[in-house]
C-alpha positions as CSV (number, residue, x, y, z in Angstrom):
1,M,-30.0,13.2,-8.4
2,E,-29.4,9.4,-8.3
3,N,-27.5,9.7,-5.0
4,N,-30.4,11.9,-3.6
5,S,-32.9,9.2,-4.6
6,R,-30.9,6.5,-3.0
7,R,-30.5,8.6,0.2
8,L,-34.3,9.2,0.2
9,I,-34.9,5.5,-0.1
10,N,-32.6,4.7,2.8
11,Y,-34.5,7.2,5.1
12,L,-37.9,5.9,4.0
13,P,-38.5,3.9,7.2
14,Y,-37.7,6.9,9.3
15,L,-40.3,8.9,7.4
16,L,-42.9,6.1,7.4
17,I,-42.8,5.5,11.2
18,P,-43.8,9.1,12.3
19,I,-46.5,9.1,9.6
20,M,-48.0,6.0,10.9
21,L,-47.9,7.4,14.5
22,I,-49.7,10.5,13.4
23,A,-52.3,8.5,11.5
24,A,-52.9,6.3,14.5
25,I,-53.2,9.3,16.7
26,W,-55.7,10.9,14.2
27,M,-57.8,7.6,14.1
28,Y,-57.9,7.2,17.9
29,S,-57.9,10.9,19.0
30,D,-61.8,11.2,19.0
31,Q,-62.7,11.5,22.7
32,T,-66.4,10.6,22.1
33,K,-67.5,7.4,24.0
34,A,-69.9,5.0,22.3
35,D,-73.0,4.7,24.3
36,T,-74.4,1.1,24.7
37,K,-77.7,2.1,26.3
38,E,-81.2,1.1,24.8
39,Y,-83.3,3.6,22.9
40,Y,-85.8,3.9,25.8
41,E,-82.8,4.7,28.2
42,I,-81.8,7.5,26.0
43,V,-85.3,8.9,25.9
44,Q,-85.5,8.6,29.7
45,L,-82.4,10.7,30.0
46,F,-84.2,13.5,28.1
47,E,-87.4,13.1,30.2
48,D,-85.3,13.2,33.5
49,N,-83.7,16.5,32.3
50,K,-80.1,15.0,32.5
51,I,-79.1,16.1,29.0
52,Q,-77.0,19.3,28.7
53,E,-76.5,19.5,25.0
54,Y,-76.8,17.3,21.9
55,D,-76.1,17.2,18.2
56,L,-78.0,15.0,15.8
57,N,-77.2,14.1,12.2
58,L,-80.6,13.9,10.5
59,S,-79.1,11.8,7.7
60,S,-77.1,9.2,9.5
61,G,-78.9,9.3,12.9
62,S,-75.6,9.9,14.7
63,L,-76.3,11.4,18.1
64,I,-73.7,13.0,20.2
65,Y,-74.7,14.3,23.7
66,T,-73.3,15.5,27.0
67,L,-74.8,15.0,30.5
68,K,-75.3,17.9,32.9
69,G,-72.4,18.2,35.4
70,D,-70.0,16.5,33.1
71,D,-67.1,18.1,31.0
72,K,-68.1,19.1,27.6
73,T,-65.2,16.9,26.3
74,A,-66.8,13.8,27.9
75,A,-69.4,13.3,25.1
76,Y,-71.3,10.2,24.3
77,K,-72.1,8.8,20.9
78,Y,-75.4,6.9,20.0
79,S,-76.9,5.8,16.8
80,V,-80.5,6.6,16.6
81,P,-82.5,3.7,15.0
82,N,-85.3,6.1,13.8
83,V,-84.7,9.8,13.5
84,E,-88.3,10.7,13.1
85,L,-89.5,8.8,16.0
86,F,-86.6,10.3,18.1
87,L,-87.6,13.9,17.2
88,K,-91.2,13.2,18.3
89,D,-90.1,11.7,21.6
90,V,-87.5,14.2,22.7
91,H,-87.5,17.4,20.7
92,D,-90.4,19.1,22.6
93,I,-89.0,17.8,26.0
94,A,-85.6,19.2,25.3
95,K,-87.0,22.6,24.1
96,E,-89.0,22.9,27.4
97,N,-86.0,21.9,29.5
98,G,-83.8,24.5,27.7
99,V,-81.4,22.0,26.3
100,K,-79.0,23.2,23.6
101,Y,-79.4,21.2,20.4
102,N,-78.1,21.3,16.8
103,Y,-79.5,19.4,13.9
104,D,-77.2,18.6,11.0
105,A,-79.1,17.8,7.8
106,G,-75.8,16.6,6.0
107,K,-75.6,13.5,4.0
108,T,-74.1,10.2,5.4
109,N,-70.3,9.9,4.8
110,S,-69.6,7.3,2.0
111,W,-68.0,4.1,3.0
112,L,-64.8,5.2,1.3
113,V,-64.4,8.1,3.8
114,N,-65.2,5.9,6.7
115,I,-62.5,3.4,5.9
116,L,-60.0,6.1,4.8
117,P,-58.0,6.1,8.1
118,T,-57.8,2.3,8.2
119,A,-56.8,2.3,4.6
120,I,-54.0,4.8,5.2
121,M,-52.6,2.8,8.1
122,S,-52.7,-0.4,6.1
123,L,-50.9,1.1,3.1
124,L,-48.2,2.6,5.3
125,L,-47.7,-0.7,7.1
126,I,-47.5,-2.5,3.8
127,A,-44.9,0.0,2.4
128,L,-42.8,-0.4,5.6
129,M,-42.9,-4.2,5.4
130,Y,-42.1,-4.0,1.6
131,Y,-39.1,-1.9,2.3
132,M,-37.9,-4.2,5.0
133,F,-38.2,-7.2,2.9
134,K,-36.5,-5.4,-0.1
135,K,-33.5,-4.4,2.0
136,M,-33.3,-8.0,3.4
137,N,-33.2,-9.4,-0.1
138,Q,-30.7,-6.9,-1.1
139,S,-28.3,-7.8,1.7
140,I,-28.8,-11.5,1.0
141,S,-28.2,-10.8,-2.7
142,T,-25.0,-8.9,-1.9
143,E,-23.7,-11.7,0.3
144,T,-24.6,-14.2,-2.5
145,N,-22.8,-12.0,-5.0
146,K,-19.8,-11.9,-2.8
147,T,-19.9,-15.6,-2.5
148,L,-20.4,-16.1,-6.3
149,G,-17.8,-13.4,-7.1
150,F,-15.1,-15.1,-5.1
151,G,-13.7,-16.4,-8.2
152,K,-13.6,-13.0,-9.9
153,A,-10.3,-11.4,-10.7
154,R,-9.6,-8.3,-8.6
155,V,-8.3,-6.2,-11.4
156,K,-6.8,-2.7,-10.7
157,G,-5.7,0.0,-13.0
158,K,-8.4,-0.5,-15.6
159,D,-10.2,2.8,-14.8
160,D,-7.2,5.0,-14.1
161,K,-7.7,8.4,-15.6
162,H,-4.0,9.3,-15.5
163,K,-2.2,7.7,-18.3
164,T,1.5,7.0,-17.9
165,T,3.7,7.3,-21.0
166,F,7.3,6.7,-21.8
167,D,8.0,10.3,-21.0
168,D,7.3,9.4,-17.4
169,V,9.9,6.8,-17.4
170,A,13.5,7.9,-17.2
171,G,16.9,6.0,-17.1
172,A,15.6,3.0,-19.1
173,D,16.2,3.9,-22.7
174,E,17.0,0.4,-23.9
175,E,14.0,-1.1,-21.9
176,K,11.7,1.4,-23.6
177,E,13.1,0.6,-27.0
178,E,12.4,-3.2,-26.4
179,L,8.8,-2.5,-25.3
180,S,8.1,0.0,-28.0
181,E,7.5,-3.0,-30.3
182,L,4.5,-4.0,-28.2
183,V,3.2,-0.5,-28.6
184,E,3.4,-0.6,-32.4
185,F,1.8,-4.0,-32.5
186,L,-1.1,-2.9,-30.4
187,K,-1.5,0.2,-32.5
188,N,-1.0,-1.4,-35.9
189,P,-1.0,-5.2,-35.8
190,K,-1.6,-5.7,-39.5
191,R,2.0,-4.4,-40.2
192,F,3.4,-7.4,-38.4
193,Q,0.9,-9.9,-39.5
194,E,1.4,-9.3,-43.1
195,L,5.1,-10.1,-42.7
196,G,4.4,-13.3,-40.9
197,A,5.8,-11.8,-37.6
198,R,4.4,-13.0,-34.3
199,I,4.5,-10.5,-31.4
200,P,5.7,-12.0,-28.1
201,K,2.7,-13.3,-26.1
202,G,4.3,-12.4,-22.9
203,V,7.2,-10.1,-21.7
204,L,8.8,-10.7,-18.3
205,L,10.4,-7.8,-16.7
206,V,13.2,-8.9,-14.5
207,G,15.1,-6.6,-12.0
208,P,15.7,-5.5,-8.5
209,P,12.9,-3.9,-6.5
210,G,12.2,-0.3,-7.3
211,T,13.8,-0.2,-10.8
212,G,10.6,0.8,-12.5
213,K,9.1,-2.5,-13.8
214,T,5.5,-1.6,-12.9
215,L,6.0,1.9,-14.4
216,L,7.3,0.5,-17.6
217,A,4.2,-1.8,-18.0
218,K,1.9,1.2,-17.4
219,A,3.8,3.2,-19.9
220,V,3.2,0.6,-22.6
221,A,-0.5,0.6,-21.9
222,G,-0.6,4.4,-21.9
223,E,1.4,4.7,-25.1
224,A,-0.8,2.2,-27.0
225,D,-3.9,3.7,-25.3
226,V,-5.5,0.3,-24.5
227,P,-7.1,-1.1,-21.4
228,F,-4.7,-2.1,-18.7
229,F,-5.6,-5.0,-16.4
230,S,-3.2,-4.9,-13.4
231,I,-3.2,-7.6,-10.7
232,S,-0.7,-9.0,-8.1
233,G,0.4,-12.6,-8.1
234,S,-0.7,-12.9,-4.6
235,D,-4.3,-11.9,-5.6
236,F,-4.7,-15.4,-7.1
237,V,-3.7,-17.4,-4.2
238,E,-6.4,-18.3,-1.6
239,M,-6.9,-21.0,1.0
240,Y,-9.8,-22.6,-1.1
241,V,-8.6,-24.8,-3.9
242,G,-9.8,-23.7,-7.3
243,V,-10.4,-20.1,-6.6
244,G,-6.9,-19.0,-8.1
245,A,-7.6,-20.8,-11.3
246,S,-11.1,-19.3,-11.5
247,R,-9.7,-15.9,-11.1
248,V,-7.1,-16.6,-13.9
249,R,-9.9,-17.5,-16.2
250,D,-11.9,-14.5,-15.3
251,L,-8.9,-12.2,-15.9
252,F,-8.2,-13.4,-19.3
253,Q,-11.8,-13.4,-20.3
254,Q,-12.0,-9.7,-19.2
255,A,-8.9,-8.9,-21.3
256,K,-10.1,-10.7,-24.4
257,K,-13.5,-8.9,-24.3
258,E,-11.7,-5.6,-24.5
259,S,-8.8,-6.5,-26.7
260,P,-6.4,-5.1,-27.7
261,S,-5.4,-4.9,-24.1
262,I,-2.6,-5.5,-21.6
263,I,-2.5,-7.8,-18.6
264,F,0.1,-6.9,-16.0
265,I,0.9,-9.5,-13.2
266,D,3.2,-8.0,-10.6
267,E,5.2,-10.3,-8.5
268,I,4.4,-13.3,-10.6
269,D,6.8,-15.4,-8.5
270,A,4.0,-15.5,-5.9
271,V,2.0,-17.8,-8.2
272,G,4.5,-18.9,-11.0
273,R,7.0,-20.8,-8.6
274,H,8.6,-24.0,-9.9
275,R,6.0,-26.8,-9.6
276,G,6.9,-29.6,-7.3
277,A,8.9,-27.2,-5.2
278,G,6.4,-27.2,-2.3
279,M,5.7,-29.7,0.4
280,G,2.2,-30.3,-1.0
281,G,1.2,-32.6,-3.9
282,G,-0.3,-32.0,-7.3
283,H,-3.5,-30.6,-5.9
284,D,-1.8,-27.6,-4.3
285,E,-3.7,-24.4,-4.9
286,R,-0.7,-22.6,-6.2
287,E,0.0,-25.3,-8.7
288,Q,-3.6,-25.3,-10.0
289,T,-3.4,-21.7,-10.5
290,L,-0.2,-21.9,-12.4
291,N,-1.5,-24.7,-14.6
292,Q,-4.5,-22.6,-15.5
293,M,-2.2,-19.6,-16.3
294,L,-0.2,-21.9,-18.6
295,V,-3.2,-23.0,-20.3
296,E,-4.6,-19.5,-20.8
297,M,-1.4,-18.1,-22.2
298,D,-0.8,-21.0,-24.5
299,G,-4.4,-20.8,-25.7
300,F,-4.0,-17.3,-27.2
301,G,-4.6,-17.0,-30.9
302,I,-2.4,-14.7,-33.1
303,N,-5.1,-12.0,-33.4
304,D,-6.2,-12.0,-29.9
305,G,-4.4,-8.7,-29.2
306,V,-3.9,-9.5,-25.6
307,I,-0.3,-9.1,-24.2
308,V,0.8,-10.3,-20.8
309,I,3.5,-8.4,-19.0
310,A,4.8,-9.7,-15.8
311,A,7.4,-8.5,-13.3
312,T,9.6,-10.3,-10.8
313,N,12.9,-9.9,-9.0
314,R,13.2,-13.7,-8.6
315,P,13.3,-15.2,-12.1
316,D,15.4,-18.2,-10.9
317,I,12.4,-19.7,-9.1
318,L,9.9,-19.4,-11.9
319,D,8.6,-22.6,-13.5
320,P,10.4,-23.3,-16.8
321,A,7.2,-24.0,-18.6
322,L,6.2,-20.4,-18.0
323,L,9.4,-19.1,-19.6
324,R,9.3,-21.2,-22.8
325,P,8.6,-19.5,-26.1
326,G,4.9,-19.1,-26.7
327,R,4.3,-17.8,-23.2
328,F,6.9,-15.5,-21.8
329,D,9.0,-15.4,-25.0
330,R,10.9,-12.3,-24.1
331,Q,12.7,-11.2,-21.0
332,V,13.6,-7.5,-20.4
333,T,16.1,-6.9,-17.7
334,V,15.4,-3.6,-15.8
335,G,18.6,-3.0,-13.9
336,Y,20.2,-0.3,-11.8
337,P,20.4,3.0,-13.7
338,D,23.7,4.4,-14.6
339,I,24.8,8.0,-13.8
340,K,23.1,9.4,-17.0
341,G,19.9,7.4,-16.1
342,R,20.0,8.6,-12.4
343,T,20.3,12.2,-13.7
344,E,17.3,11.9,-15.8
345,I,15.3,10.2,-13.1
346,L,16.2,13.0,-10.7
347,K,15.0,15.5,-13.3
348,V,11.6,13.7,-13.5
349,H,11.1,13.6,-9.8
350,A,12.3,17.2,-9.3
351,K,9.4,18.6,-11.3
352,G,7.2,20.6,-9.0
353,K,9.8,20.8,-6.4
354,P,11.6,24.3,-5.9
355,L,15.3,23.7,-6.0
356,A,18.0,26.2,-4.7
357,P,20.6,27.4,-7.1
358,D,23.3,25.3,-5.4
359,V,21.5,22.0,-6.3
360,E,23.4,20.0,-8.9
361,L,21.5,17.0,-10.1
362,E,24.6,15.6,-11.9
363,K,26.5,15.7,-8.6
364,I,23.7,13.9,-6.7
365,A,23.6,11.3,-9.5
366,Q,27.3,10.8,-9.1
367,Q,27.0,10.3,-5.3
368,T,24.1,7.8,-5.5
369,V,25.7,4.8,-7.2
370,G,23.5,1.8,-6.8
371,F,20.3,3.7,-6.2
372,T,17.1,2.6,-8.0
373,G,14.5,5.0,-9.3
374,A,12.4,4.5,-6.2
375,D,15.4,5.4,-4.0
376,L,16.1,8.6,-5.9
377,E,12.4,9.6,-5.6
378,N,12.5,8.8,-1.9
379,V,15.7,11.0,-1.6
380,L,14.1,14.1,-3.2
381,N,10.9,13.6,-1.1
382,E,12.9,13.3,2.1
383,A,14.8,16.4,1.2
384,A,11.5,18.3,0.6
385,L,10.3,17.2,4.0
386,L,13.6,18.3,5.6
387,A,13.3,21.7,3.9
388,A,9.7,22.1,5.0
389,R,10.6,21.2,8.5
390,K,13.2,24.0,8.6
391,G,10.8,26.5,7.1
392,L,12.8,27.0,3.9
393,H,11.2,28.0,0.6
394,A,13.5,25.8,-1.6
395,I,15.4,22.6,-1.4
396,T,19.1,23.1,-0.9
397,M,22.0,20.7,-1.6
398,R,22.5,20.3,2.1
399,E,19.0,18.8,2.6
400,I,19.5,16.5,-0.4
401,E,22.8,15.3,1.0
402,E,21.3,14.7,4.4
403,A,18.3,12.9,2.8
404,T,20.8,10.6,0.9
405,I,22.5,9.6,4.1
406,K,19.1,9.1,5.8
407,V,17.9,6.8,3.1
408,V,21.1,4.7,3.2
409,V,21.8,4.6,7.0
410,G,18.7,5.9,8.8
411,T,17.5,8.8,10.8
412,E,19.9,10.6,13.2
413,K,19.3,9.9,16.8
414,R,20.8,13.1,18.4
415,S,18.6,12.7,21.5
416,H,20.2,9.3,22.2
417,K,22.6,9.8,25.1
418,I,25.7,7.7,25.1
419,S,28.5,7.5,27.7
420,D,31.9,9.0,27.1
421,K,33.5,5.4,26.9
422,D,31.0,4.2,24.3
423,K,31.5,7.5,22.3
424,K,35.3,7.0,22.5
425,L,34.9,3.4,21.4
426,T,32.7,4.3,18.4
427,A,35.0,7.1,17.4
428,Y,38.0,4.8,17.2
429,H,35.9,2.0,15.5
430,E,34.8,4.4,12.7
431,A,38.2,6.0,12.5
432,G,39.6,2.5,11.9
433,H,37.3,2.1,8.8
434,A,38.1,5.6,7.6
435,V,41.9,5.4,7.8
436,A,42.0,1.9,6.3
437,T,39.9,3.1,3.4
438,Y,42.1,6.2,2.8
439,Y,45.4,4.1,2.6
440,L,43.9,1.5,0.2
441,E,44.3,2.5,-3.4
442,G,41.3,0.7,-4.9
443,Q,38.8,2.1,-2.4
444,D,36.4,5.0,-3.0
445,P,37.1,8.3,-1.2
446,V,35.5,8.7,2.2
447,R,32.5,11.0,2.0
448,Q,31.5,11.3,5.7
449,V,32.3,9.7,9.1
450,S,29.8,10.1,11.9
451,I,29.5,8.7,15.4
452,I,26.0,9.9,15.8
453,P,23.6,6.9,16.0
454,R,21.6,6.3,12.9
455,G,19.1,3.5,12.5
456,M,20.6,0.4,14.1
457,A,24.2,1.6,13.7
458,G,26.1,3.4,16.4
459,G,28.1,5.2,13.8
460,Y,29.0,4.9,10.0
461,T,31.7,5.5,7.5
462,M,30.4,6.4,4.0
463,S,32.3,6.2,0.8
464,V,31.5,7.8,-2.5
465,P,31.9,5.7,-5.6
466,V,33.8,7.5,-8.2
467,E,32.2,5.7,-11.2
468,D,29.7,2.9,-11.9
469,K,31.3,-0.6,-11.8
470,L,29.9,-3.7,-13.5
471,Y,32.5,-6.1,-12.0
472,K,34.4,-6.4,-8.9
473,S,38.0,-7.5,-8.8
474,K,39.8,-9.9,-6.4
475,N,42.0,-7.2,-5.1
476,G,39.0,-4.9,-4.7
477,M,37.2,-7.6,-2.7
478,L,40.2,-8.2,-0.5
479,E,40.4,-4.5,0.2
480,D,36.7,-4.5,1.1
481,I,37.5,-7.2,3.8
482,V,40.4,-5.1,5.1
483,V,38.1,-2.0,5.5
484,L,35.3,-4.0,7.1
485,L,37.9,-5.3,9.7
486,G,39.2,-1.8,10.3
487,G,36.8,-1.2,13.2
488,R,37.7,-4.3,15.1
489,V,41.5,-3.9,14.6
490,A,41.2,-0.2,15.8
491,E,39.4,-1.4,19.0
492,A,42.0,-4.0,19.6
493,L,45.0,-1.7,19.1
494,T,43.6,1.2,21.0
495,F,41.9,-0.5,24.0
496,G,43.4,-3.9,24.1
497,D,39.8,-5.3,24.0
498,I,37.2,-5.9,21.5
499,S,33.4,-5.3,21.4
500,T,30.2,-6.6,19.7
501,G,30.1,-3.4,17.5
502,A,31.9,-5.1,14.7
503,S,29.5,-8.1,14.5
504,N,27.8,-6.9,11.2
505,D,31.3,-6.1,9.7
506,I,32.6,-9.5,10.4
507,E,29.5,-11.1,9.0
508,R,29.9,-9.1,5.8
509,A,33.6,-9.8,5.5
510,S,33.0,-13.6,6.1
511,D,30.3,-13.6,3.3
512,I,32.7,-11.9,0.8
513,A,35.5,-14.3,1.6
514,R,33.3,-17.4,1.3
515,K,31.8,-16.2,-2.1
516,M,35.4,-15.6,-3.4
517,V,36.2,-19.2,-2.7
518,T,32.9,-21.0,-3.5
519,K,31.2,-18.8,-6.1
520,Y,33.8,-16.7,-8.0
521,G,36.6,-19.3,-8.0
522,M,39.3,-16.7,-6.7
523,S,41.2,-19.2,-4.5
524,E,44.6,-20.3,-5.6
525,E,44.4,-23.5,-3.4
526,L,41.1,-24.7,-4.9
527,G,41.3,-23.1,-8.3
528,P,38.5,-21.7,-10.5
529,I,35.8,-24.1,-9.4
530,S,32.3,-23.2,-8.1
531,F,31.1,-24.9,-5.0
532,S,27.8,-23.2,-4.7
533,S,24.4,-23.9,-6.2
534,G,24.3,-20.6,-8.0
535,H,21.4,-19.3,-5.8
536,D,21.9,-16.8,-3.1
537,E,18.9,-18.2,-1.2
538,V,17.8,-21.7,-0.6
539,F,14.5,-22.4,-2.5
540,I,12.7,-25.1,-0.4
541,G,11.6,-27.9,-2.7
542,R,14.2,-27.4,-5.5
543,D,17.3,-27.0,-3.2
544,Y,15.9,-29.0,-0.3
545,S,16.8,-32.4,-1.7
546,N,20.1,-31.1,-3.5
547,I,23.1,-33.0,-2.4
548,R,26.3,-31.1,-1.8
549,N,28.5,-31.5,-4.8
550,Y,31.8,-31.7,-2.9
551,S,33.3,-33.9,-0.2
552,E,33.9,-33.3,3.4
553,S,37.6,-32.9,2.8
554,V,36.9,-30.1,0.2
555,A,34.4,-28.5,2.7
556,A,37.1,-28.4,5.3
557,K,39.6,-27.0,2.7
558,I,37.0,-24.3,1.8
559,D,36.7,-23.4,5.5
560,S,40.5,-23.2,5.8
561,V,41.0,-21.0,2.8
562,V,38.1,-18.7,4.0
563,G,39.8,-18.4,7.3
564,K,43.1,-17.7,5.7
565,I,41.7,-14.8,3.7
566,I,40.1,-13.2,6.8
567,A,43.4,-13.8,8.8
568,D,45.6,-12.2,6.1
569,S,43.2,-9.2,5.7
570,Y,43.2,-8.8,9.5
571,N,47.0,-8.7,9.6
572,R,47.1,-6.3,6.6
573,C,44.6,-3.9,8.3
574,T,46.7,-4.1,11.6
575,A,49.7,-3.1,9.7
576,I,48.0,-0.1,8.0
577,L,46.6,1.2,11.4
578,K,49.9,0.7,13.2
579,D,51.8,2.6,10.6
580,H,49.4,5.4,10.6
581,G,48.4,5.4,14.3
582,D,48.8,9.1,14.5
583,K,46.1,9.6,11.9
584,L,43.9,7.1,13.6
585,R,44.1,9.1,16.7
586,E,43.6,12.4,15.0
587,V,40.5,11.2,13.2
588,A,39.1,9.7,16.5
589,E,39.8,12.8,18.5
590,Y,38.1,14.9,15.9
591,L,35.0,12.7,15.9
592,I,34.9,12.7,19.7
593,K,34.9,16.6,19.6
594,N,32.6,17.2,16.6
595,E,30.8,13.9,16.1
596,K,31.1,13.9,12.4
597,I,33.6,14.9,9.6
598,G,32.8,15.6,6.0
599,E,34.7,14.7,2.8
600,K,36.8,17.9,2.5
601,D,37.7,18.1,6.2
602,F,38.7,14.4,6.2
603,A,41.0,14.7,3.2
604,D,42.6,17.8,4.7
605,L,43.1,16.1,8.0
606,M,44.7,13.1,6.4
607,A,47.0,15.4,4.3
608,G,47.9,17.4,7.5
609,H,46.2,20.7,6.3
610,L,43.4,20.8,8.8
611,N,43.8,22.6,12.2
612,T,41.6,20.5,14.5
613,D,41.4,23.5,17.0
614,E,39.5,25.6,14.5
615,T,35.8,25.4,13.9
616,S,35.4,23.0,11.1
617,E,32.8,22.2,8.5
618,A,31.4,19.2,10.5
619,E,31.3,21.2,13.7
620,S,29.4,24.0,12.2
621,E,27.0,21.6,10.7
622,A,26.5,19.9,14.0
623,S,25.9,23.1,15.8
624,A,23.6,24.3,13.2
625,A,21.6,21.0,13.4
626,D,21.5,21.3,17.2
627,G,20.1,24.9,16.9
628,E,17.5,23.7,14.4
629,S,16.5,20.8,16.7
630,E,16.1,23.3,19.6
631,N,14.0,25.6,17.4
632,L,11.8,22.7,16.4
């Protein structure tokens, strides 16, 4: 009903305008012309027998007449000053001349009736003007409110009807246990207060993107059944100084009014960066916003019942004052899930998706080492899209494996035509990676090798980690460098020339070698000494003025050691591929013919059990994919 009323009000001008037009037509639709003749001239018309017909209102003296030879609609109106005198003067003459007449003995219309049309027109005009002024005031008020509300916090999540609980969070058992204390405090704060315990005022969730930090914060609010105020750190920052601080004050005021409640600040590093780390001075907008946040968090009382949860993947750049006890007292690390956690995450995201009998979530979890919860959700979603594209009624293991590769590497570009020369070059390049991986004991088994372009890569060699690893050994890192150089070495041995296809491999190999020397202290020449700042990225302001903590001679030695690691790895890779040149050629020729090779076929080929003349697993998959693309 309220919406209908508003709609009617909005359409009011469109209703008033036609009504006013109708009223105007009604007022001015009378075709009778007012006669300005004198009384004796009217009588003379009767005496000259020029009157055809007339009507006379005996009460008001209103005379309406038509002249002979004129149209009946062309009537004239005259107000008789004395009705009795008029009747004596013209009645007998009109009767003799056969003039039609009509006498109306009605009463004179009241003044209200006479002014009714004008009154209606005036009221309609006033109503229209009132409406227009009201709408104008509303628009001005709206703009004023927008201006005045510029410092209001843009809170999200407060009115969400769907409540997230810990049951919706999988693969983070320890994290949920840490946060369950907050839930207990929000539900029953007296139990903690009686023992003199102080619940953490702030909890900082630290971890890589996609690990479920936001989901955990929502689950805390859902479990405690309290208002949840969600806002992004970037929502505080504006070009106008003081706006961010105003929004911080407004956010905490809203939370205190509805306490117990939870404030969640996502990507807090956008506003909580180290003070003095920018090029601006103390009046920088971001610093004022951070200062206000520090004041608000430190100003909480014990019984306020407001808990701040923040999330970031860059804790190293946060201001130390933000992390001290009394503000963000507790840090909860939300890391990559292990194989058990990945299995649980897959079970959560598999709900509502029809899975074929051949789907094994445990196997998928084993093949997705290093995937976050967001990555796993994306894998299942991509698999569902692939199944729908093929017209299937359930998601099979094949779609999930294809989706996994698609998430990691990119979409296959089968329509991309490459020359035979480039195809051969790519085949030997990827074969170099695969053969080097096979003959290095510490490397994971090869899962798939393909020379079909995907994403930015012309081909890829994918290995499957056998288990989750917390650490990387020196020998393992050296083997990684050897594998990365396998493509370049294979090109040089086969063609006597090298290409730009190994640029990314060389960049990654150089990065690993330099970190081994400067960060991990794995160099025998330099010893267990760190020559890095401890940060992967330079943070302007904090690291900008840092002086390098080693001399030029040490820098030259670092470069020399890094170069030696790369050279030794190159020579080692060359020896492997020379010793197994027959396997290098077999894998490359297989790829040229079939474009990709799977885990089983690769293992059989390297063991000498695969007949390359027979139709293989990869060939049948490629032909099936071609058929599907043609059908699509």
